[in-house]
TIVEX-477647 format. One line per 8 residues: number of its first residue (from 1); for each residue x, y, z of N, C-alpha, C. Coordinates in steps of 0.2 Angstrom, whole numbers, always signed. Atoms other than C-alpha are relative to their C-alpha. Layout:
residues N
NUM	X,Y,Z,X,Y,Z,X,Y,Z | ...
//
This chain:
residues 135
1	-5,-2,+5,-319,+583,-1003,+1,-5,-6 | -1,+4,+6,-314,+577,-1020,+5,-5,+1 | -5,+5,+0,-305,+561,-1020,+1,-3,-6 | -2,+4,+7,-296,+551,-1034,-3,-7,+1 | +3,+6,+0,-307,+536,-1037,+2,-5,-4 | -2,+5,+5,-300,+528,-1052,+6,+2,-4 | -6,-2,+4,-285,+527,-1064,-2,+6,-5 | +1,-5,+4,-294,+539,-1075,+1,+7,+3
9	-1,-6,-4,-295,+552,-1061,+8,+1,+1 | -7,-1,-1,-276,+549,-1058,+3,+3,-6 | -3,-3,+7,-272,+552,-1077,-2,+7,-1 | +2,-7,+1,-283,+567,-1077,+4,+5,+5 | -4,-4,-5,-274,+574,-1061,+7,+1,-3 | -7,-1,+3,-257,+571,-1069,+0,+4,-6 | +1,-4,+6,-262,+579,-1085,-1,+7,+2 | +2,-7,-3,-269,+594,-1075,+6,+3,+3
17	-6,-3,-3,-253,+596,-1065,+5,+2,-5 | -4,-2,+6,-243,+596,-1081,-2,+6,-3 | +3,-6,+4,-254,+609,-1089,+1,+6,+5 | +0,-6,-5,-254,+620,-1073,+7,+2,+1 | -7,-2,-1,-235,+620,-1072,+2,+4,-6 | -1,-4,+6,-235,+627,-1090,-4,+6,+0 | +4,-5,+1,-249,+639,-1088,-3,+3,+6 | +1,-3,-6,-249,+650,-1073,-6,+5,-1
25	+6,-4,+1,-262,+662,-1081,-6,-4,+1 | +6,+4,-1,-275,+648,-1081,-1,-1,+7 | +1,+1,-7,-272,+645,-1063,-2,+7,+3 | +2,-7,-3,-274,+664,-1059,-7,+1,-2 | +7,-1,+3,-290,+664,-1070,-5,-5,+5 | +4,+4,-4,-297,+649,-1060,-1,+2,+7 | +1,-3,-7,-293,+657,-1043,-4,+6,+0 | +4,-6,+1,-301,+673,-1049,-7,-2,+0
33	+7,+3,+1,-317,+663,-1054,-2,-3,+7 | +2,+3,-7,-317,+654,-1037,-1,+5,+5 | +1,-6,-5,-315,+670,-1027,-6,+4,-2 | +6,-4,+2,-329,+678,-1038,-6,-4,+1 | +6,+4,+0,-340,+663,-1036,-3,-3,-6 | +2,+2,+6,-341,+659,-1054,+4,-6,-3 | -3,+7,+2,-330,+643,-1054,-5,-5,-1 | +4,+6,+0,-337,+627,-1060,+2,-5,+5
41	-3,+6,-4,-336,+611,-1050,+6,-3,-2 | -6,+3,+3,-323,+605,-1062,+6,+5,+2 | -5,-5,-2,-313,+621,-1059,+2,+0,+7 | -2,+1,-7,-314,+619,-1040,+4,-6,+1 | -3,+7,-1,-309,+601,-1041,+7,+1,-3 | -7,-1,+3,-294,+606,-1052,+4,+4,+5 | -3,-4,-5,-289,+619,-1040,+2,-4,+6 | -1,+5,-6,-291,+607,-1026,+6,-5,-1
49	-5,+5,+1,-280,+594,-1034,+7,+4,-1 | -6,-3,+0,-267,+607,-1038,+3,+2,+7 | -2,-3,-6,-266,+615,-1021,+1,-6,+5 | -1,+5,-5,-266,+598,-1012,+6,-4,-3 | -6,+3,+3,-251,+592,-1023,+6,+3,+3 | -6,-3,-2,-233,+594,-1019,+3,+4,-4 | -3,-4,+5,-230,+604,-1034,-2,+8,+0 | +2,-7,-1,-236,+621,-1027,+6,+4,+1
57	-6,-5,-1,-224,+635,-1030,+0,+4,+6 | +0,-4,-6,-218,+645,-1015,-4,+6,-1 | +4,-7,+1,-226,+661,-1023,-7,-1,+1 | +7,+2,+0,-243,+652,-1022,-2,-3,+7 | +2,+3,-6,-242,+646,-1004,-5,+4,+4 | +5,-4,-3,-252,+660,-997,-7,-1,-3 | +6,+2,+4,-265,+657,-1011,-3,-7,+2 | +2,+6,-2,-265,+639,-1006,-3,+0,+7
65	+3,+0,-7,-269,+642,-988,-7,+3,+0 | +7,-3,+1,-283,+654,-993,-5,-4,-3 | +4,+4,+4,-290,+643,-1006,-3,-6,+4 | +2,+6,-3,-290,+627,-995,-4,+2,+6 | +5,-2,-6,-298,+637,-980,-7,+1,-3 | +7,-1,+3,-312,+643,-991,-3,-6,-3 | +3,+6,+3,-314,+627,-1000,-3,-5,+6 | +2,+4,-6,-315,+617,-983,-6,+3,+3
73	+6,-3,-3,-327,+630,-976,-6,-1,-5 | +6,+1,+5,-338,+629,-992,-3,-7,+1 | +3,+7,+0,-339,+610,-990,-3,-1,+7 | +3,+1,-6,-344,+612,-972,-7,+3,+1 | +6,-4,+0,-359,+623,-975,-6,-5,-2 | +6,+3,+3,-376,+615,-976,-3,+3,-6 | +3,-3,+6,-385,+617,-992,-6,+5,+1 | +6,-4,-2,-401,+623,-984,+1,+3,+7
81	+0,-3,-6,-401,+636,-971,-7,+3,+1 | +7,-2,-1,-418,+639,-963,+0,+7,+4 | +0,-6,-3,-421,+657,-960,-6,+1,+5 | +6,+0,-5,-432,+660,-944,-5,+5,-3 | +6,-5,+3,-449,+668,-948,+1,+7,+3 | +0,-7,-4,-446,+682,-935,+5,+4,-4 | -5,-4,+4,-430,+687,-945,-3,+2,-7 | +3,-1,+7,-439,+685,-962,-5,+6,+1
89	+5,-5,-1,-454,+696,-955,+4,+7,+1 | -4,-6,-2,-441,+709,-948,+3,+3,-7 | -3,-2,+6,-432,+710,-965,-6,+3,-5 | +6,-2,+4,-449,+712,-974,-2,+7,+2 | +2,-6,-3,-454,+726,-962,+6,+6,-2 | -5,-5,+2,-437,+735,-965,+0,+2,-7 | +1,-2,+7,-439,+734,-984,-6,+4,-1 | +6,-4,+1,-456,+741,-983,+1,+7,+3
97	-2,-6,-3,-450,+755,-972,+4,+4,-5 | -5,-3,+5,-436,+759,-984,-4,+3,-6 | +4,-3,+6,-448,+760,-999,-5,+5,+2 | +5,-6,-2,-461,+771,-989,+4,+6,+0 | -4,-6,-1,-447,+783,-985,+2,+2,-7 | -2,-2,+7,-441,+783,-1003,-6,+4,-3 | +6,-3,+3,-459,+787,-1009,-1,+7,+4 | +1,-7,-4,-461,+801,-995,+6,+5,-2
105	-5,-4,+3,-444,+808,-1001,-2,+3,-7 | +2,-2,+7,-450,+809,-1019,-5,+5,+0 | +6,-5,-1,-466,+818,-1013,+3,+7,+2 | -3,-6,-2,-456,+831,-1004,+4,+3,-5 | -4,-3,+6,-444,+834,-1019,-5,+3,-4 | +5,-2,+5,-460,+836,-1030,-3,+7,+3 | +3,-6,-3,-467,+849,-1017,+5,+6,+0 | -5,-6,+1,-451,+859,-1017,+1,+2,-7
113	-1,-2,+7,-450,+859,-1036,-6,+5,-1 | +6,-4,+2,-468,+865,-1037,+0,+7,+4 | -1,-6,-3,-465,+878,-1024,+5,+5,-3 | -5,-5,+4,-450,+885,-1033,-3,+2,-6 | +3,-2,+6,-459,+886,-1049,-6,+5,+1 | +5,-5,-1,-474,+895,-1041,+3,+7,+3 | -3,-6,-2,-462,+907,-1032,+3,+4,-6 | -3,-4,+6,-453,+911,-1049,-6,+4,-4
121	+5,-4,+4,-470,+915,-1057,-2,+6,+4 | +2,-5,-4,-475,+926,-1042,+5,+6,-1 | -5,-6,+1,-458,+936,-1044,-1,+3,-7 | +1,-2,+7,-461,+937,-1063,-6,+5,-1 | +7,-4,+0,-479,+944,-1061,+2,+6,+4 | -1,-6,-4,-473,+956,-1047,+5,+5,-4 | -4,-5,+4,-459,+963,-1059,-4,+3,-5 | +4,-2,+5,-471,+964,-1073,-5,+6,+2
129	+5,-5,-2,-484,+974,-1063,+4,+6,+2 | -4,-6,-2,-470,+985,-1056,+2,+4,-6 | -2,-3,+6,-464,+989,-1073,-5,+3,-4 | +6,-3,+3,-481,+992,-1080,-3,+6,+4 | +2,-6,-4,-485,+1004,-1066,+4,+6,+0 | -4,-5,+1,-470,+1014,-1068,+1,+3,-7 | +0,-3,+6,-473,+1018,-1086,-4,+6,-1
//
């Protein structure tokens, strides 16, 4: 977790808290970015500093619990997760099957269209022959 290491961090933290008291919209934007996965490391650290301070308003207590839970979970995840080869092979196989089904479906649609066009021509020819024979 992010910790305050020097006086500069403390000053930055104090300034941030002052700005957060004044600008709730910025706080909401930072939370939205965090939940969307687009927050920068600095954004996350600022949110962490804010939510671990004593200055969190009551209306944001639920957000505080959610943020700190997600933040702590995020920190506990290993950066590299090894995917077993059997799972990788199975996923590859499923993707191949899906793409083959899609190609097969497109062929079926094409055959239906061609059949419909051929049937229309047969009907037109039959009507034409009928009209010509009845004259």
